[in-house]
C-alpha positions in Angstrom: 179.0 176.8 -204.3 175.3 176.6 -203.5 173.1 178.6 -205.9 171.3 181.8 -204.9 167.7 181.5 -203.8 166.7 183.5 -206.9 167.6 183.5 -210.5 171.3 184.5 -211.0 172.2 188.0 -211.8 173.8 188.2 -215.3 176.4 190.5 -216.7 174.7 193.9 -217.3 176.4 194.4 -220.6 174.6 191.5 -222.2 171.0 191.5 -221.1 169.3 188.1 -221.7 165.7 188.9 -220.8 163.0 191.0 -222.3 161.7 194.0 -220.5 158.6 193.2 -218.5 156.5 194.6 -215.8 158.2 195.9 -212.7 158.3 193.7 -209.6 155.7 194.3 -206.9 157.6 196.2 -204.2 156.0 197.7 -201.1 153.9 200.8 -202.0 156.7 203.3 -201.3 159.3 201.5 -203.3 157.0 200.8 -206.2 155.9 204.4 -206.5 159.4 205.7 -206.3 160.8 203.3 -208.9 158.0 204.2 -211.4 158.4 208.0 -210.9 162.2 208.3 -211.2 164.2 208.8 -214.3 165.5 205.4 -215.4 168.9 206.8 -216.3 169.3 208.5 -212.9 172.0 206.2 -211.3 172.1 208.1 -208.0 168.5 207.6 -207.2 168.8 203.9 -208.2 171.6 203.5 -205.7 169.6 205.3 -203.0 166.7 203.0 -203.5 168.9 199.9 -203.5 170.6 201.2 -200.3 167.3 201.7 -198.5 166.3 198.1 -199.4 169.6 196.7 -198.1 169.4 198.8 -194.8 166.0 197.4 -194.2 167.3 193.8 -194.6 165.3 193.2 -197.7 168.1 191.3 -199.6 165.8 189.3 -201.8 164.0 192.5 -202.9 167.3 194.1 -203.6 168.2 191.2 -206.0 164.8 191.5 -207.7 165.5 195.3 -208.1 168.9 194.6 -209.8 167.3 192.0 -212.0 164.6 194.4 -213.1 167.2 197.1 -213.9 169.1 194.5 -216.0 166.0 193.6 -217.9 165.4 197.3 -218.6 169.0 197.6 -220.0 170.1 199.9 -217.2 173.7 200.2 -216.3 174.8 198.3 -213.1 178.1 199.6 -211.8 180.3 198.2 -209.0 178.7 200.5 -206.5 175.5 198.5 -206.8 177.2 195.3 -205.7 178.9 197.3 -203.0 175.5 198.3 -201.6 174.4 194.7 -201.6 177.5 193.5 -199.8 176.8 196.3 -197.2 173.3 194.8 -196.8 174.9 191.4 -196.1 177.1 193.1 -193.5 174.1 194.6 -191.8 172.4 191.2 -191.7 175.7 189.2 -191.2 174.4 186.9 -194.0 177.5 185.0 -195.0 175.8 182.7 -197.5 174.2 185.5 -199.4 177.3 187.6 -199.4 179.4 184.7 -200.7 177.1 184.2 -203.7 177.3 187.9 -204.5 181.1 187.6 -204.3 180.8 184.6 -206.8 178.7 186.8 -209.1 181.3 189.6 -208.9 184.1 187.2 -209.9 182.1 185.8 -212.8 181.4 189.3 -214.0 185.1 189.9 -214.7 188.0 192.0 -213.5 186.1 195.3 -214.1 184.1 194.4 -211.0 186.4 192.0 -209.1 189.4 194.4 -209.2 187.5 197.5 -208.4 189.0 199.3 -205.3 185.6 200.0 -203.8 184.4 196.3 -204.3 187.7 194.9 -202.9 187.4 197.1 -199.8 183.7 196.1 -199.3 184.7 192.4 -199.6 187.3 192.8 -196.9 184.8 194.5 -194.6 182.1 191.9 -195.3 184.3 188.9 -194.5 185.8 190.7 -191.5 182.3 191.4 -190.1 181.5 187.7 -190.6 184.7 186.8 -188.5 186.3 184.8 -191.3 189.9 185.7 -190.4 191.7 183.7 -193.1 189.5 184.9 -196.0 189.5 188.5 -194.9 193.3 188.5 -194.3 193.9 187.0 -197.7 191.8 189.6 -199.4 193.3 192.4 -197.4 196.9 191.3 -198.4 195.8 191.3 -202.1 194.5 194.8 -201.9 196.3 197.1 -204.3 195.4 200.2 -202.3 194.5 199.9 -198.6 192.4 202.7 -197.2 191.3 203.6 -193.7 188.1 201.5 -194.0 190.0 198.3 -194.9 192.5 198.9 -192.1 189.6 199.5 -189.6 187.9 196.2 -190.7 191.1 194.1 -190.3 192.2 195.7 -187.0 188.6 195.2 -185.6 188.6 191.6 -186.7 192.0 191.0 -185.0 190.5 192.4 -181.7 187.4 190.3 -182.0 189.5 187.1 -182.6 191.6 188.0 -179.5 194.7 188.6 -181.7 195.5 191.8 -179.9 199.2 191.8 -180.7 198.4 191.3 -184.4 196.0 194.3 -184.2 198.7 196.5 -182.8 201.2 195.5 -185.5 198.5 196.2 -188.1 198.1 199.7 -186.6 201.8 200.3 -186.7 201.9 199.1 -190.3 199.0 201.4 -191.1 200.8 204.4 -189.7 203.9 203.5 -191.7 201.7 203.6 -194.8 200.9 207.2 -193.9 197.2 206.4 -193.2 195.9 208.0 -190.0 193.4 206.3 -187.7 189.8 207.4 -187.4 187.1 207.0 -184.8 186.7 203.3 -185.8 190.4 202.3 -185.8 191.4 204.0 -182.6 188.9 202.4 -180.2 189.9 198.9 -181.5 193.6 199.6 -181.0 192.9 200.9 -177.5 190.9 197.8 -176.8 194.0 195.7 -177.8 196.2 197.7 -175.5 193.8 197.1 -172.6 193.6 193.4 -173.2 197.5 193.1 -173.3 197.9 195.6 -170.4 200.2 197.6 -172.7 199.7 201.0 -171.0 202.7 202.7 -172.6 201.5 201.8 -176.1 198.0 203.0 -175.0 199.4 206.3 -174.0 201.0 206.7 -177.4 197.6 206.0 -179.0 196.2 208.6 -176.6 198.7 211.1 -178.1 197.4 210.2 -181.6 193.9 210.8 -180.4 194.8 214.3 -179.2 196.7 215.2 -182.4 193.9 214.0 -184.6 191.3 215.9 -182.6 189.2 212.8 -181.6 189.2 213.6 -177.9 185.7 215.0 -178.2 184.4 211.7 -179.8 182.5 210.0 -177.1 183.3 206.5 -178.4 187.1 207.1 -178.6 187.0 208.7 -175.1 185.1 205.7 -173.7 187.7 203.4 -175.2 190.5 205.4 -173.5 188.7 205.1 -170.1 188.3 201.4 -170.7 192.0 201.0 -171.7 193.3 202.8 -168.7 190.9 200.9 -166.4 192.1 197.5 -167.7 195.7 198.6 -167.2 194.9 199.7 -163.6 195.8 203.4 -164.2 192.5 204.6 -162.7 193.8 208.2 -162.2 194.2 208.7 -166.0 190.9 206.9 -166.6 189.1 209.3 -164.3 190.9 212.3 -165.9 189.7 211.3 -169.4 186.2 210.9 -168.1 186.2 214.3 -166.3 187.5 216.1 -169.4 184.7 214.7 -171.6 182.3 217.4 -172.7 179.5 215.0 -173.5 179.2 211.8 -171.5 176.9 209.1 -172.8 175.9 205.8 -171.0 178.9 204.0 -172.6 181.4 206.4 -171.0 179.7 206.0 -167.6 179.7 202.2 -168.0 183.4 202.2 -168.8 184.3 204.1 -165.7 182.1 202.0 -163.4 183.6 198.8 -164.9 187.1 200.1 -164.5 186.6 200.8 -160.8 184.9 197.5 -160.2 187.5 195.4 -162.0 190.3 197.0 -160.0 188.6 196.3 -156.7 187.5 199.9 -156.1 183.9 198.8 -155.5 182.9 201.8 -153.4 184.0 204.2 -156.1 182.1 202.2 -158.7 178.9 202.5 -156.6 179.6 206.2 -156.2 179.9 206.7 -159.9 176.7 204.8 -160.4 174.9 207.2 -158.1 176.4 210.2 -159.9 175.2 208.8 -163.1 171.7 208.5 -161.7 171.8 212.1 -160.5 172.8 213.2 -164.0 169.6 211.6 -165.4 171.4 208.9 -167.4 169.3 205.7 -167.7 171.3 202.6 -166.7 171.7 199.7 -169.2 172.2 196.0 -168.5 176.0 196.6 -168.5 175.6 199.4 -165.9 173.5 197.3 -163.6 175.6 194.2 -164.0 178.7 196.1 -163.0 176.9 197.8 -160.1 175.6 194.4 -158.8 179.1 193.0 -159.1 180.5 195.9 -157.0 177.7 195.4 -154.4 178.4 191.7 -154.3 182.1 192.3 -153.7 181.3 194.6 -150.8 178.4 192.3 -149.5 176.4 195.6 -149.7 172.9 194.2 -149.5 171.0 197.5 -149.5 172.8 198.8 -152.6 172.4 195.5 -154.5 168.7 195.4 -153.8 168.4 199.0 -155.1 170.0 197.9 -158.4 167.6 195.0 -158.7 164.7 197.3 -158.0 165.9 199.8 -160.7 166.1 196.9 -163.2 162.5 195.9 -162.4 161.3 199.5 -162.7 163.2 199.9 -166.1 161.5 196.7 -167.4 164.8 194.9 -168.1 164.2 191.2 -169.0 166.1 188.6 -167.1 168.4 187.3 -169.8 171.2 185.0 -169.1 173.8 187.8 -168.6 171.8 190.1 -166.3 170.2 187.1 -164.6 173.7 185.7 -163.9 174.8 189.1 -162.3 171.7 189.0 -160.0 172.4 185.3 -159.0 176.0 186.2 -158.3 175.0 189.1 -156.1 172.4 187.2 -154.0 174.9 184.3 -153.7 177.6 186.5 -152.3 175.4 188.2 -149.7 174.1 184.8 -148.6 170.5 185.1 -149.8 170.2 181.6 -151.3 166.5 181.7 -151.7 166.6 184.9 -153.7 169.3 183.5 -155.9 167.1 180.4 -156.5 164.1 182.7 -157.4 166.1 184.6 -159.9 167.5 181.4 -161.4 164.0 180.1 -162.0 162.9 183.4 -163.7 165.8 183.6 -166.1 164.3 183.3 -169.6 167.1 181.3 -171.3 169.6 179.7 -169.0 173.1 178.9 -170.2 175.9 176.9 -168.5 177.1 180.0 -166.7 173.7 180.5 -165.0 173.7 176.9 -163.8 177.3 177.1 -162.6 176.6 180.3 -160.6 173.7 178.7 -158.6 175.8 175.6 -158.0 178.6 177.8 -156.7 176.1 179.6 -154.5 175.0 176.3 -153.0 178.6 175.3 -152.3 179.4 178.7 -150.6 176.4 178.4 -148.4 177.1 174.8 -147.4 174.1 173.3 -149.3 176.1 170.5 -150.8 173.2 168.2 -151.4 171.5 170.9 -153.5 174.6 171.3 -155.5 174.7 167.7 -156.5 170.9 167.7 -157.2 171.3 170.7 -159.4 174.2 169.1 -161.3 172.0 166.1 -162.1 169.1 168.3 -163.2 171.5 170.2 -165.4 172.4 167.0 -167.2 168.7 166.0 -167.6 168.1 169.4 -169.2 170.7 168.6 -171.9 173.5 170.8 -170.7 177.1 169.5 -170.8 179.4 170.0 -167.9 182.3 172.4 -168.5 185.5 172.9 -166.5 183.7 175.4 -164.1 180.9 172.9 -163.4 183.3 170.1 -162.6 185.4 172.4 -160.5 182.3 173.4 -158.5 181.4 169.7 -158.0 184.9 169.0 -156.8 184.7 172.0 -154.5 181.5 170.5 -153.0 183.4 167.2 -152.4 186.2 169.1 -150.8 183.8 171.0 -148.5 182.1 167.7 -147.5 185.5 166.1 -147.1 183.8 163.3 -149.1 186.7 161.4 -150.7 184.4 158.9 -152.4 182.4 161.6 -154.2 185.6 163.5 -155.1 187.1 160.3 -156.6 184.0 159.8 -158.6 184.3 163.4 -159.9 188.0 162.7 -160.7 187.0 159.6 -162.7 184.4 161.5 -164.7 187.1 164.1 -165.6 189.4 161.3 -166.8 186.7 159.6 -168.8 185.7 162.9 -170.5 189.3 164.1 -171.0 189.0 167.0 -168.6 191.9 165.8 -166.3 194.5 167.9 -168.2 192.4 171.1 -168.0 194.2 173.4 -165.7 191.1 174.6 -163.9 189.8 171.1 -163.3 193.3 169.8 -162.3 193.4 172.6 -159.7 190.0 171.5 -158.4 191.1 167.9 -158.1 194.3 168.9 -156.2 192.3 171.1 -153.9 189.8 168.2 -153.3 192.5 165.7 -152.3 194.2 168.4 -150.1 191.0 169.1 -148.2 190.5 165.3 -147.8 194.0 165.2 -146.3 195.3 163.0 -149.2 198.3 165.2 -150.0 200.2 162.3 -151.8 197.2 162.0 -154.2 197.2 165.7 -154.8 200.9 165.6 -155.6 200.3 162.7 -158.0 197.7 164.7 -159.9 200.1 167.6 -160.1 202.9 165.5 -161.4 200.6 163.8 -164.1 199.2 167.1 -165.4 201.0 167.7 -168.8 200.9 171.5 -168.9 201.5 173.2 -165.5 200.8 176.9 -165.2 201.4 179.2 -162.3 197.8 178.6 -161.0 198.4 174.9 -160.7 201.7 175.4 -158.9 200.0 177.8 -156.5 197.1 175.3 -155.9 199.6 172.6 -154.7 201.5 175.3 -152.7 198.2 176.3 -151.0 197.5 172.6 -150.3 200.7 172.2 -148.4 200.2 175.5 -146.6 196.7 174.6 -145.5 197.8 171.5 -143.5 200.9 173.3 -142.2 203.5 171.4 -144.2 205.8 174.5 -144.3 208.8 172.5 -145.3 207.1 171.0 -148.4 205.7 174.4 -149.3 209.1 176.0 -149.1 210.6 173.2 -151.2 208.0 173.6 -153.8 208.4 177.4 -153.7 212.1 177.2 -154.5 211.4 174.5 -157.1 209.3 177.0 -159.0 212.4 179.2 -159.3 214.5 176.2 -160.7 211.8 175.7 -163.4 212.1 179.4 -164.3 208.5 180.1 -163.1 208.3 183.5 -161.5 206.4 183.4 -158.2 203.6 185.9 -157.8 202.0 187.4 -154.7 199.7 184.3 -154.3 202.8 182.0 -154.1 204.4 184.1 -151.3 201.0 184.3 -149.5 200.8 180.5 -149.4 204.3 180.1 -148.0 203.6 182.7 -145.3 200.3 180.8 -144.5 202.1 177.5 -144.2 204.7 178.9 -141.8 202.0 180.5 -139.6 200.0 177.3 -139.5 203.1 175.6 -138.3 203.7 178.2 -135.6 206.8 179.6 -137.3 206.1 183.2 -136.6 209.6 184.7 -137.1 210.1 182.8 -140.4 206.7 184.1 -141.6 207.6 187.7 -140.8 211.0 187.1 -142.5 209.2 185.9 -145.7 206.9 189.0 -145.5 210.0 191.2 -145.4 211.8 189.3 -148.2 208.7 189.7 -150.4 209.3 193.5 -150.4 213.0 193.1 -151.2 212.2 191.2 -154.5 210.0 193.9 -155.7 206.6 192.4 -154.9 204.2 194.6 -152.8 202.2 192.7 -150.3 198.5 192.8 -151.2 195.4 192.8 -149.0 195.5 189.0 -148.8 199.1 189.0 -147.6 198.3 191.4 -144.8 195.1 189.5 -143.9 197.0 186.2 -143.8 199.7 187.6 -141.5 197.3 189.4 -139.2 195.1 186.3 -138.8 198.0 184.0 -138.3 199.6 186.2 -135.7 196.3 186.5 -133.8 195.7 182.7 -133.9 199.2 182.2 -132.5 198.7 184.6 -129.7 200.8 187.5 -131.0 198.0 190.0 -130.7 200.1 193.1 -130.3 202.1 192.3 -133.5 198.8 191.6 -135.3 197.5 195.1 -134.6 200.8 196.6 -135.7 200.5 194.9 -139.1 196.9 196.0 -139.3 198.1 199.6 -138.9 200.7 199.0 -141.6 197.9 197.7 -143.9 196.1 201.0 -143.5 199.3 203.0 -144.0 200.0 201.2 -147.2 196.7 202.6 -148.5 194.7 199.3 -148.6 191.1 199.2 -147.6 190.8 196.3 -145.1 188.4 193.5 -146.0 186.0 191.6 -143.6 188.7 189.0 -142.9 191.4 191.5 -141.9 188.9 193.5 -139.7 187.7 190.4 -138.0 191.3 189.3 -137.3 192.2 192.7 -135.9 189.1 192.8 -133.7 190.0 189.3 -132.4 193.4 190.5 -131.5 191.8 193.4 -129.6 189.5 191.0 -127.9 192.3 188.7 -126.8 194.1 191.6 -125.3 190.9 193.0 -123.7 191.9 196.3 -125.4 188.7 198.3 -125.6 190.8 201.2 -126.9 192.0 199.3 -130.0 188.6 197.7 -130.6 186.9 201.1 -130.6 189.5 202.5 -132.9 188.8 199.8 -135.5 185.0 200.4 -135.1 185.6 204.1 -135.6 187.5 203.4 -138.8 184.6 201.2 -140.1 182.2 204.1 -139.4 184.4 206.8 -140.9 185.0 204.8 -144.1 181.4 203.8 -144.3 182.4 200.1 -144.6 179.2 198.0 -144.8 178.6 196.1 -141.6 178.8 192.5 -142.8 177.7 189.7 -140.5 181.2 188.5 -139.7 182.3 192.0 -138.8 179.2 192.7 -136.7 179.7 189.4 -134.9 183.3 190.3 -134.1 182.3 193.7 -132.8 179.7 192.2 -130.5 182.2 189.7 -129.2 184.9 192.4 -128.7 182.6 194.8 -126.8 181.1 192.1 -124.5 184.6 190.7 -123.7 186.0 194.2 -123.1 183.2 195.0 -120.7 181.0 197.3 -122.9 177.7 195.3 -123.0 175.6 198.4 -124.1 177.7 198.9 -127.2 177.4 195.2 -128.0 173.6 195.6 -127.8 173.6 198.5 -130.1 175.6 196.6 -132.8 173.4 193.6 -132.4 170.2 195.7 -132.9 171.7 197.3 -136.1 171.8 194.1 -138.0 168.4 193.5 -139.7 168.9 189.9 -140.8 170.6 188.1 -137.9 172.3 184.7 -138.2 173.2 182.1 -135.6 176.8 183.4 -135.1 175.6 186.8 -134.1 173.0 185.4 -131.7 175.8 183.2 -130.2 178.1 186.2 -129.7 175.4 188.2 -127.9 174.2 185.2 -125.7 177.8 184.5 -124.8 178.2 188.2 -123.8 175.1 188.1 -121.6 176.5 184.9 -119.9 179.9 186.5 -119.4 178.3 189.5 -117.7 175.9 187.4 -115.5 172.8 188.5 -117.4 171.1 185.1 -117.3 167.6 186.4 -117.8 168.6 188.4 -120.9 170.5 185.3 -122.3 167.5 183.1 -121.8 165.1 185.7 -123.4 167.4 186.0 -126.5 167.6 182.2 -126.7 163.8 182.0 -126.8 163.7 184.7 -129.4 166.2 182.9 -131.5 164.1 179.7 -131.5 160.9 181.7 -132.2 162.5 183.2 -135.3 163.3 179.8 -136.7 167.1 179.9 -136.2 168.4 176.4 -135.2 170.7 176.7 -132.2 174.0 174.7 -132.2 176.2 173.4 -129.4 177.8 176.8 -128.8 174.4 178.3 -128.2 173.5 175.8 -125.6 176.9 176.1 -123.9 176.4 179.8 -123.5 172.9 179.6 -122.2 173.7 176.8 -119.7 176.8 178.8 -118.6 174.6 181.8 -117.9 172.2 179.6 -115.8 175.3 178.3 -113.9 176.5 181.8 -113.0 173.0 182.9 -111.9 172.1 179.6 -110.1 169.0 179.1 -112.2 168.7 175.4 -111.7 165.2 174.9 -113.1 165.8 177.0 -116.2 169.1 175.3 -116.9 167.6 171.8 -116.6 164.7 172.9 -118.9 167.2 174.1 -121.6 169.2 170.8 -121.2 165.9 168.8 -121.6 164.9 170.9 -124.7 168.3 170.2 -126.2 167.6 166.5 -126.0 163.9 166.3 -126.9 163.1 169.4 -129.0 166.4 170.0 -130.9 167.5 166.3 -130.9 171.1 167.2 -130.2 173.5 164.9 -128.3 175.1 166.8 -125.4 178.8 167.2 -125.4 181.1 167.1 -122.4 180.9 170.9 -122.0 177.1 170.7 -121.7 177.3 168.0 -119.0 180.0 170.1 -117.3 177.6 173.1 -117.1 174.8 171.0 -115.6 177.2 169.4 -113.1 178.5 172.8 -112.1 174.9 174.1 -111.8 173.9 171.1 -109.5 177.0 171.2 -107.4 176.9 174.9 -106.8 173.3 174.6 -105.5 174.4 171.8 -103.1 173.1 168.8 -105.1 176.5 167.0 -105.0 174.8 163.6 -105.1 172.9 164.5 -108.3 176.0 165.9 -109.8 178.0 162.7 -109.0 175.1 160.5 -110.5 175.2 162.6 -113.7 179.0 162.1 -114.0 178.5 158.3 -113.7 175.7 158.3 -116.3 177.6 160.4 -118.9 178.1 158.5 -122.2 181.9 159.3 -122.2 184.7 159.8 -119.7 184.5 163.1 -117.8 187.4 165.5 -118.4 189.4 167.6 -116.0 187.0 170.6 -116.4 184.1 168.6 -115.1 186.0 167.5 -112.0 187.4 171.1 -111.5 183.9 172.5 -111.3 182.9 169.8 -108.8 186.1 170.6 -106.8 185.1 174.2 -106.4 181.7 173.3 -105.2 183.2 170.9 -102.6 185.4 173.6 -101.3 182.5 176.0 -100.9 180.3 173.4 -99.2 183.2 172.2 -97.0 183.0 168.6 -98.3 186.7 168.0 -97.5 186.9 164.3 -98.1 185.2 164.5 -101.5 187.4 167.4 -102.3 190.5 165.3 -101.6 189.2 162.4 -103.7 188.5 164.7 -106.7 191.9 166.4 -106.3 193.6 163.0 -106.4 191.6 162.1 -109.5 192.7 165.3 -111.2 196.4 164.7 -110.3 196.1 161.3 -112.0 194.5 162.8 -115.1 196.8 165.8 -115.4 200.0 165.0 -113.4 201.8 168.2 -114.6 199.1 170.7 -113.6 200.3 172.6 -110.6 196.8 173.8 -109.8 195.6 170.3 -108.9 198.4 169.9 -106.3 197.6 173.2 -104.7 193.8 172.3 -104.5 194.7 169.0 -102.8 197.2 170.8 -100.5 194.4 173.3 -99.5 192.1 170.4 -98.7 194.7 168.8 -96.4 195.3 172.2 -94.8 191.6 172.6 -94.0 191.6 169.3 -92.0 195.0 170.1 -90.3 197.0 167.4 -92.1 200.1 169.5 -92.4 202.4 166.6 -93.0 200.5 165.8 -96.2 200.7 169.5 -97.2 204.5 169.4 -96.7 204.8 166.2 -98.8 202.8 167.7 -101.6 204.9 170.9 -101.6 208.1 168.8 -101.8 206.7 166.7 -104.6 205.9 169.9 -106.6 209.4 171.2 -106.1 210.8 167.8 -107.2 208.7 167.9 -110.4 209.5 171.5 -111.0 205.9 172.5 -110.8 204.9 176.0 -109.9 201.4 177.5 -110.0 201.2 180.5 -112.3 199.8 183.4 -110.3 196.6 185.0 -111.4 197.1 188.0 -113.7 194.9 190.8 -114.9 195.5 194.1 -116.8 193.7 197.3 -117.7 194.4 199.9 -120.4 194.3 203.5 -119.5 194.9 205.6 -122.6 197.8 204.1 -124.5 199.3 202.5 -121.3 198.7 199.0 -120.0 198.7 198.3 -116.2 199.3 194.7 -115.3 198.5 193.2 -111.9 199.8 189.8 -110.6 198.5 188.0 -107.5 200.7 189.0 -104.5 202.5 191.7 -106.6 203.5 194.9 -104.7 205.7 196.5 -107.4 203.0 198.7 -109.0 203.8 202.4 -108.2 200.2 203.0 -107.0 200.0 199.8 -104.8 199.2 201.6 -101.6 196.5 203.7 -103.2 194.9 200.7 -104.9 195.0 198.7 -101.7 193.2 201.5 -99.8 190.5 201.7 -102.5 190.0 197.9 -102.5 189.7 197.9 -98.7 187.0 200.6 -98.8 185.2 198.7 -101.5 185.4 195.4 -99.5 184.0 197.3 -96.4 181.2 198.7 -98.6 180.3 195.2 -99.9 180.3 193.8 -96.4 177.9 196.5 -95.2 175.6 196.0 -98.2 175.6 192.2 -97.5 174.8 192.8 -93.8 171.9 195.1 -94.7 170.6 192.7 -97.3 170.6 189.7 -94.9 168.8 191.7 -92.2 
């Protein structure tokens, strides 16, 4: 063993040095030492204890040496004080040398109960499990302090079951827990999710009268929170007479970790009202809750409080801020925080990389990973998973394979997290066989890995493969969890197997698994995408009845179902729920609300929602511009388009389609052509067939059929049926019968099974009196079994839907409706006559 950095301490019974002048302590210690009675052992221990508490270990050794030289008795308690000083400083080397001195001094010291206990505590605090356990087992008499040290060590080493067994053994030895033992045992219960054992410990707390101890009560709150029993967690908190910041933090963390983010934010505000100053832990939890809710205003408040409180941006708090700004989509703010973090660790780098991936800035992700390597940081499994996610988002198979090779070279390929990332990457790149090969070659497969492959099959709609893998899990004795069932349901929905998906949803309940928010969201979204809008809204109501708080995805899916049904009543009900529950109006939800209101005929409500959002993104602009186009408000659509460009938002193909469509409906030829020209020259976008279709419709409706035909011939790709259909309508309006027949024939050649094209050609023949041709076309349609679907519309009055089909006279109020329509038609004719005059 290495020697002490001072002269060794010799046995006090055989002094080997002559008395000499006292060491030069600081003024207070020097004066005290000279004034005290040299035989007063209590004062000597107090003086030694004060030196140890101040971390002056060298001075404490000098003090002992001077006592030795003055022939003063040095008992075991002096070495105990020095070991306690080493505990304060966590100075393992110094403590080991004191231990060596104790052993050399003989059994009088080495087998002293006080010294033995102190040694167990010292090695436990230094996290030396084997040494501490060995000393603990050799203790002749174990007291509450030694039990507290060993149970605390087990918890810190994540040996939670061992900690609980030690507690049981302690009780069997008729030693009761104290306010140090009980919090550690409760911590072990929370980590293992052993709520029943935790409740037994709670009973001990009450019997021993520790319920008023703030640290024990805080541990109870934390334990119940980790076990998901938030009602009991709240009860313990409410019954606390004195609540410190630790208790408040425990409750906030409990709510946040269990997904009750609104409640966590509410507790934070209550804490502020009580005048309790938040700590880093408080603000980190508050920021996590705000991030989960995408609550921008609340998160920024938390950041402002941290600045006002003067909290430094260390790696833990800085990581919480980066995570918040990443989740609310403020990438620039996340970058700013990253650059201001004092000491960055791998977690900090990983968070910003993940932020870039989430926001689609894949190039920045890769640049940051290179910079991370240059700064001397090593990639961990999370870093590699993020890079693989970037490859998956880009659908860049080459980059993904390079990442896979790096993992193999650096022995990361058998890491479960990395293997899941590799499987996901191959699945996104549509290389399912490669994903399966990685799965088969992974040595240790856990439930997460099985679920990753299951999700890969589900994403591409391979419902048969996902079901086969699902049942294979049962054969391997691996219990499927909610995520497994969700993936199978998703695969069935992607494949259009609606009834099978609903059956799986029902079976899930029968095996004792409750559908979670993701299950409901998957089912509602899938039903909406497959056109089963009424069923989607039914399951959305079931979600609410089950007590779940809908997330943005489920709300968006329900609003889409309302939009598809043109059900303003259902859309308003969902909006009312959002307002009543004070759900933050995230960008996807706001965009869906604008889309719903515009398509359900309530343009004013759509405008109100649009104006409520302070930081508007392209999707929201597109929804509003599309709404204006749908309602024939071309001037407003053009004005909003100009505002979008002025604010630096880059339009996409959907934006131009909506603006050009609005110009078509309003007959704004010049404005439409200007937008088309800007699309080519200013925004450098290649027009798609739908953009050409809008311009062709615009020209043909204004009578420029020649210009329209020239544009069709100059298109860089073959025109589709929609382009010809728009031209066909213009020909009919302009009575260009021959051209109409030519276009109708072209459409029949392009889409021979579309009954509408035959009807258009038949109408053209009828206009020129060619009834033989009309008769032939009708016979051909009958022979092919083609029948034009009549036009259909519906309106919701209260909870009842009224459907109207072209030529239908079965509605009970047909006569009344026909009378009103005739009056309206007469009114329109008179208005047109007056306008023309």
